[in-house]
C-alpha positions in Angstrom: 180.0 118.5 60.1 178.3 120.9 57.7 174.9 120.9 56.3 174.0 120.9 52.6 170.2 121.4 52.4 168.8 119.2 55.1 171.3 116.4 54.8 174.6 116.5 56.7 177.8 116.4 54.7 180.1 113.8 56.2 183.8 113.5 55.5 186.4 110.9 56.2 186.3 109.5 59.7 182.7 110.9 60.3 181.5 109.0 57.2 183.2 105.8 58.2 182.0 106.0 61.8 178.4 106.7 60.7 178.4 103.9 58.1 180.0 101.4 60.5 177.3 102.0 63.1 174.5 101.9 60.6 175.8 98.7 59.0 176.2 97.0 62.4 172.7 98.0 63.4 171.2 96.9 60.1 172.9 93.5 60.6 171.4 93.3 64.0 174.8 92.9 65.7 175.9 94.2 69.1 179.3 95.8 69.4 180.6 92.6 71.0 179.1 90.3 68.3 180.7 92.4 65.5 184.0 92.5 67.3 184.0 88.8 67.8 183.2 88.1 64.1 185.9 90.6 63.0 188.5 89.3 65.4 188.7 92.6 67.2 188.1 93.9 70.7 184.7 95.4 71.5 186.2 98.7 72.7 188.1 99.0 69.4 184.9 98.8 67.4 183.2 101.2 69.8 186.1 103.7 69.4 185.8 103.5 65.6 182.1 104.2 65.8 182.7 107.2 68.0 185.6 108.5 65.8 188.1 108.1 68.7 190.2 105.8 66.6 191.2 105.8 63.0 190.6 102.5 61.1 193.5 100.5 59.8 193.2 98.8 56.4 193.2 95.5 58.2 190.3 96.5 60.5 188.3 97.8 57.5 188.8 94.5 55.7 187.9 92.5 58.8 184.8 94.6 59.5 183.5 94.4 55.9 184.0 90.7 56.0 182.2 90.3 59.3 179.3 92.5 58.1 179.1 90.7 54.8 179.5 93.9 52.8 181.9 95.2 50.2 184.4 97.9 51.0 182.2 100.3 49.0 179.6 100.1 51.7 181.7 102.3 54.0 181.8 105.0 51.3 178.0 105.2 50.7 176.3 108.1 52.4 174.1 107.0 55.3 170.4 107.2 54.7 168.5 109.7 56.8 166.2 108.2 59.3 162.6 109.2 59.3 161.2 110.2 62.7 158.9 107.6 64.1 155.2 108.2 64.5 155.5 109.2 68.2 158.1 111.9 67.5 156.0 113.2 64.6 152.9 113.4 66.9 154.9 115.3 69.5 156.3 117.7 66.9 152.7 118.6 65.8 151.6 119.6 69.3 
């Protein structure tokens, strides 16, 4: 992963993994819940999020359907998280 300004530039598997995790978290789903809805094993979803497994077309379709998103959602760049108030306070000290 390389940096462009302050934002990381993600490619291929890194982008997919980051988007999958973010979409799952935004949906409020656990790995197991997403796996169940997508008809996959929990460990398969976990491996996709950790970039230890490449997604198949079938798994991308199943995950998009389970998350209720379009396939384009996996191409969108993840939004940067703002540090929470506690971390900002600690950084000022």
